[in-house]
C-alpha positions in Angstrom: 0.0 0.0 0.0 1.2 3.5 -0.9 1.6 6.0 1.9 -1.1 8.6 2.3 -0.3 11.9 0.5 -1.3 15.3 1.9 -1.9 17.2 -1.4 -1.8 20.6 0.3 1.7 20.1 1.6 2.9 18.7 -1.7 1.7 21.3 -4.2 3.4 24.7 -4.5 1.7 27.1 -6.8 4.2 29.3 -8.8 2.9 32.8 -9.3 5.2 33.7 -12.2 3.8 35.9 -14.8 1.3 37.6 -12.5 1.3 41.0 -10.9 0.6 41.5 -7.2 -3.1 42.0 -7.5 -3.6 39.1 -9.8 -1.6 36.8 -7.6 -3.4 37.8 -4.4 -6.8 37.4 -6.0 -6.0 33.9 -7.3 -4.5 32.8 -4.0 -7.5 34.1 -2.1 -9.8 31.9 -4.2 -7.9 28.7 -3.6 -9.0 27.5 -0.2 -7.0 24.3 -0.4 -3.7 26.0 -1.3 -1.0 26.0 1.3 2.2 26.8 -0.6 3.0 29.6 -3.0 6.2 30.3 -4.9 7.4 33.9 -5.3 9.9 34.1 -8.1 12.0 36.9 -9.6 9.3 38.5 -11.7 6.8 39.0 -8.9 9.5 39.8 -6.3 11.0 42.6 -8.5 7.6 44.0 -9.5 5.9 43.8 -6.1 8.9 44.1 -3.7 9.9 42.0 -0.7 6.7 42.9 1.1 4.8 40.5 -1.1 6.2 37.6 0.9 4.7 39.1 4.1 1.4 39.6 2.4 1.1 35.9 1.6 2.2 34.9 5.1 -0.6 37.1 6.4 -3.0 35.2 4.2 -1.9 32.0 6.0 0.3 30.7 3.2 3.8 29.1 3.3 6.2 30.8 0.9 8.9 29.4 -1.4 11.1 32.4 -2.2 12.7 31.4 -5.5 15.3 34.0 -6.3 18.1 31.5 -7.0 20.9 33.4 -5.4 24.3 32.9 -7.1 27.2 35.1 -6.1 30.4 35.4 -4.1 30.1 34.1 -0.4 29.9 37.6 1.1 27.0 38.7 -1.2 25.3 35.3 -0.7 25.5 35.8 3.0 24.0 39.3 3.0 21.2 38.5 0.5 20.2 35.3 2.3 20.2 36.9 5.7 17.8 39.6 4.5 15.6 37.1 2.6 15.3 35.0 5.8 13.9 38.0 7.7 10.8 38.0 5.4 9.5 34.7 6.7 9.8 32.5 3.7 10.0 28.8 4.6 12.0 27.8 1.5 14.7 29.9 -0.2 16.6 28.9 -3.4 20.2 29.3 -4.2 22.4 28.0 -7.0 24.5 25.0 -6.1 27.2 26.0 -8.6 28.0 29.0 -6.4 30.2 26.5 -4.6 30.7 25.1 -1.1 32.0 28.3 0.5 29.0 30.4 -0.8 26.5 27.7 0.1 27.9 27.5 3.7 27.7 31.3 3.9 24.1 31.2 2.8 23.3 28.5 5.3 24.8 30.5 8.2 23.0 33.6 6.9 19.5 32.3 7.0 19.9 31.0 10.5 21.2 34.4 11.6 18.6 36.4 9.9 15.7 34.3 11.1 17.0 34.4 14.7 17.3 38.2 14.5 13.6 38.6 13.9 12.4 35.6 15.9 11.3 33.4 13.0 12.0 29.7 12.3 15.0 29.1 10.1 14.0 28.6 6.5 15.2 25.6 4.5 17.7 26.4 1.7 17.2 24.6 -1.6 20.1 24.4 -4.1 19.2 24.5 -7.8 21.1 21.8 -9.6 20.3 22.1 -13.4 17.4 24.2 -14.6 14.5 22.1 -16.0 14.6 24.1 -19.2 17.9 22.5 -20.2 17.9 19.6 -22.6 20.9 17.2 -22.3 22.5 18.0 -25.8 22.0 21.8 -25.5 23.3 21.7 -22.0 26.5 20.0 -23.1 27.0 22.0 -26.3 26.3 25.5 -24.9 28.0 25.2 -21.5 30.9 22.9 -22.7 30.3 20.6 -19.7 31.7 17.1 -20.2 29.5 15.5 -17.5 26.2 14.1 -18.7 23.3 16.2 -17.4 22.1 13.6 -14.9 25.7 13.2 -13.6 26.0 16.9 -13.2 22.8 17.0 -11.2 24.0 14.3 -8.8 27.4 16.0 -8.4 25.8 19.3 -7.5 23.3 17.7 -5.2 26.2 16.0 -3.3 28.1 19.2 -3.1 25.0 21.0 -1.7 24.4 18.3 0.9 28.0 18.4 2.0 27.7 22.2 2.4 24.7 21.7 4.8 22.0 22.7 2.4 18.5 21.3 3.2 17.6 20.1 -0.2 17.7 20.6 -4.0 15.6 21.8 -6.9 15.8 19.3 -9.7 13.8 18.1 -12.6 11.4 15.2 -12.0 13.6 13.0 -14.2 16.3 13.1 -11.6 14.1 12.3 -8.6 14.5 8.6 -8.6 18.3 8.3 -8.5 18.6 11.3 -6.1 16.1 9.9 -3.6 18.1 6.7 -3.6 21.2 8.7 -2.6 19.6 11.1 0.0 17.3 10.6 2.9 13.7 11.9 3.1 14.8 14.9 5.2 16.9 16.1 2.2 14.1 17.9 0.3 13.7 17.3 -3.4 11.5 20.0 -4.9 10.7 19.8 -8.6 9.2 22.1 -11.2 8.5 20.8 -14.7 5.2 19.2 -13.6 2.7 18.7 -16.5 -0.3 16.5 -17.0 0.6 15.9 -20.7 3.0 17.0 -23.3 0.7 19.6 -24.9 1.7 22.4 -22.5 5.4 22.1 -21.9 6.1 25.9 -22.4 9.9 26.1 -21.9 10.2 23.1 -19.7 12.2 20.2 -21.3 12.3 17.6 -18.5 8.8 16.9 -17.2 6.6 14.4 -15.4 3.1 14.1 -14.1 2.2 15.1 -10.5 1.7 11.6 -9.1 4.7 10.2 -11.0 6.9 12.9 -9.5 5.6 12.3 -5.9 6.0 8.5 -6.4 9.6 9.0 -7.6 10.5 10.8 -4.4 9.6 14.5 -4.7 9.1 16.3 -1.4 7.0 18.9 -3.1 6.1 19.7 -6.7 5.9 23.2 -8.2 3.2 24.0 -10.7 2.8 27.4 -12.4 1.6 28.1 -15.9 -0.5 25.0 -16.4 -2.7 26.4 -13.6 -2.2 30.2 -13.8 -2.6 30.4 -17.6 -5.5 27.9 -17.8 -8.9 29.1 -18.9 -10.2 28.1 -15.5 -7.3 28.3 -13.0 -9.5 27.3 -10.0 -10.8 24.2 -11.7 -7.4 23.3 -13.0 -5.8 23.7 -9.6 -8.5 21.4 -8.1 -7.7 18.9 -10.8 -4.0 18.8 -9.9 -4.9 18.7 -6.2 -7.2 15.7 -6.7 -4.4 13.9 -8.7 -2.5 13.8 -5.4 -5.3 12.6 -3.3 -4.3 9.0 -3.5 -3.3 6.4 -0.9 
């Protein structure tokens, strides 16, 4: 028997491509929604306060800004981000061990300064928009894409990062290498191949969870649907299995 899945804790709604008012209106209409993702576009247009707005609405926030810089800058940025109350914050694993360790220390310090729980850092491995051949050709990386993902996940784990962002196609072998408390959060979730947008490595919701995803991120298939409420409910029900 499969273990019971809590769909509210598994599904993160990405609010990319929406302005603040549109995002708030949609989130307010989704009573079953627990997690939202604030990415670069919404963060830049609405400002850091948007994280606090969603927290006041009772939502958990994945702040997906993918920090990638020198250790000192990573420290400062992650410390400030942690003060906003996001539960998950993304960084780039290829920033290296020193920068990742700085980021980890920073979120602990920032959260403590304002009396919040320390957020979990998620290290991005290889973006889900990359296809293996293009990845190799354009970046001149000799490792196969899946080997690169595993290498970066290992590097992140050694640096004390709490999990990784990866494509669903890498979930199976990563989950075999890392325990359940090392979170694997995956975008690139699609019901079918007709709405891939710019995602290259995709999987269905229940397949991703079955392969070991801690949480799945779904954006445009819901937010750009003709009926976002109905579409969200459809994805939600897909996860209501035991």
